[in-house]
C-alpha positions in Angstrom: -14.0 7.9 -4.1 -13.1 8.1 -0.4 -10.9 5.9 1.8 -13.3 4.5 4.4 -11.1 2.0 6.2 -7.5 0.9 6.6 -6.2 -2.4 8.3 -2.5 -2.6 8.9 -0.7 -5.9 9.7 2.9 -5.7 10.9 5.4 -8.1 9.3 8.1 -8.9 11.8 10.0 -11.7 9.9 13.0 -9.6 8.9 13.8 -8.1 5.5 12.6 -4.8 4.1 8.8 -5.4 4.4 7.4 -3.5 7.4 3.8 -4.7 6.9 0.7 -5.0 4.7 -2.2 -2.6 4.6 -5.7 -3.1 3.2 -7.1 0.2 2.0 -10.9 0.2 1.5 -12.7 2.7 -0.7 -16.3 3.6 -0.2 -16.8 0.4 1.8 -17.0 -1.6 -1.5 -13.5 -1.8 -3.0 -10.2 -2.8 -1.4 -6.5 -3.0 -2.4 -3.6 -4.6 -0.6 -0.5 -2.4 -0.2 2.9 -3.1 1.3 5.0 -0.8 3.4 8.7 -1.2 2.5 11.8 0.1 4.2 13.9 1.7 1.4 17.3 3.4 1.4 15.6 6.8 2.0 12.9 5.8 4.4 9.6 3.8 4.1 7.5 3.8 1.0 4.1 2.4 0.0 4.1 -0.3 -2.7 0.8 -0.6 -4.6 -0.4 -3.9 -6.1 1.6 -5.3 -9.0 1.5 -8.4 -11.1 4.7 -10.1 -12.4 4.3 -11.5 -15.9 6.1 -14.5 -17.4 9.0 -12.3 -18.5 9.6 -11.1 -15.0 8.3 -7.6 -15.7 6.1 -5.9 -13.1 2.7 -4.4 -14.2 0.5 -2.3 -12.0 -2.8 -3.9 -11.2 -4.5 -1.1 -9.2 -3.2 2.4 -9.1 -4.5 6.0 -8.5 -5.0 8.2 -11.5 -4.5 11.5 -9.7 -1.7 12.8 -7.5 -4.3 13.7 -4.8 -5.6 10.1 -4.5 -2.0 8.7 -4.5 -1.1 11.1 -1.6 -4.3 10.1 0.2 -3.4 6.4 0.0 0.1 7.0 1.2 -1.0 9.2 4.1 -3.7 6.6 5.1 -1.2 3.7 5.1 1.5 5.6 7.0 -1.1 6.7 9.6 -2.3 3.1 10.0 1.3 1.9 10.4 2.0 4.5 13.1 -1.1 3.4 15.0 -0.5 -0.3 14.7 
């Protein structure tokens, strides 16, 4: 599975969210990520679902370290180019 497209949208309404990025895989599957300003720099937040108890559950996530790094690099590149 390869990343074939990224679309970054800046979020300038204050707070810690820098923007949202759609990451497309093989031109047939997409996930929405968030770029968040943390205490130690920006980080990529993958999609999560919050259940009735308020616990967060991952809804889409990479199974390998290589794919996680590829997603992070693609989002950061899209952010810098936006």
